[in-house]
C-alpha positions as CSV (number, residue, x, y, z in Angstrom):
1,M,119.1,112.5,102.7
2,A,115.4,113.3,102.6
3,L,114.7,110.1,104.6
4,L,117.2,111.2,107.3
5,D,116.0,114.8,107.3
6,A,112.4,113.6,107.7
7,R,113.4,111.4,110.6
8,H,114.6,114.6,112.4
9,G,111.4,116.5,111.6
10,I,113.1,118.8,109.0
11,Q,110.8,119.9,106.2
12,Y,111.8,122.0,103.2
13,E,109.1,124.6,102.3
14,G,107.8,124.2,98.8
15,E,109.7,121.0,98.2
16,T,108.2,117.6,98.2
17,P,111.0,115.1,99.0
18,E,111.2,112.1,96.7
19,P,110.2,108.9,98.4
20,P,113.2,106.8,99.6
21,S,114.4,104.0,97.3
22,P,114.0,100.4,98.3
23,D,117.8,100.2,98.7
24,S,117.7,103.2,101.1
25,L,114.9,101.6,103.1
26,T,116.9,98.3,103.3
27,A,119.9,100.2,104.6
28,W,117.8,102.0,107.1
29,K,116.4,98.7,108.4
30,A,119.9,97.4,108.6
31,W,121.0,100.5,110.5
32,L,118.2,100.0,113.1
33,M,119.4,96.3,113.5
34,L,123.1,97.1,113.7
35,S,123.1,100.4,115.7
36,N,124.0,100.2,119.3
37,G,122.2,103.4,120.2
38,M,125.4,105.4,120.9
39,G,126.4,106.1,117.3
40,A,128.4,102.9,116.8
41,V,127.6,100.0,114.5
42,D,128.1,96.3,115.1
43,W,130.1,95.8,111.9
44,A,130.5,92.1,112.7
45,G,126.8,91.7,112.1
46,V,126.7,93.3,108.6
47,E,126.9,90.1,106.6
48,P,124.2,88.2,108.5
49,V,121.9,91.3,108.4
50,A,122.6,91.8,104.7
51,A,121.7,88.2,104.0
52,L,118.6,88.4,106.2
53,L,117.4,91.5,104.2
54,G,118.2,89.9,100.8
55,V,121.2,92.1,99.8
56,P,123.0,90.3,97.0
57,D,126.8,89.9,97.2
58,A,127.2,92.2,94.2
59,G,125.3,94.9,96.1
60,L,127.2,94.7,99.4
61,E,129.6,97.5,98.6
62,L,126.7,99.9,97.9
63,F,124.9,98.6,100.9
64,L,127.9,99.5,103.1
65,H,128.2,102.9,101.5
66,R,124.6,103.6,102.4
67,L,125.2,102.5,106.0
68,L,128.2,104.9,106.2
69,I,126.0,107.8,104.9
70,I,123.5,107.1,107.6
71,K,126.2,106.8,110.3
72,T,128.0,110.0,109.3
73,Y,124.8,112.1,108.7
74,R,124.4,115.3,110.7
75,K,121.3,117.5,110.8
76,P,121.8,120.8,109.0
77,G,123.5,123.2,111.3
78,E,124.9,120.4,113.5
79,T,128.6,119.9,113.6
């Protein structure tokens, strides 16, 4: 979540967020490739993008989970 909060300029006083994991960065890159700019995702492109980014078949479920977290994320105070 720190990666998503930082993207929106949210900083937590006195806390240093941990750096994003490589898997989180991969999911973020995929989100940027698959997002249509209106909050939707081109789900048909998930498999080719996952292959392009080197996501193994065994890690596809976790990869999809990370994409769903990014898709459903809302800034604190936003409903």
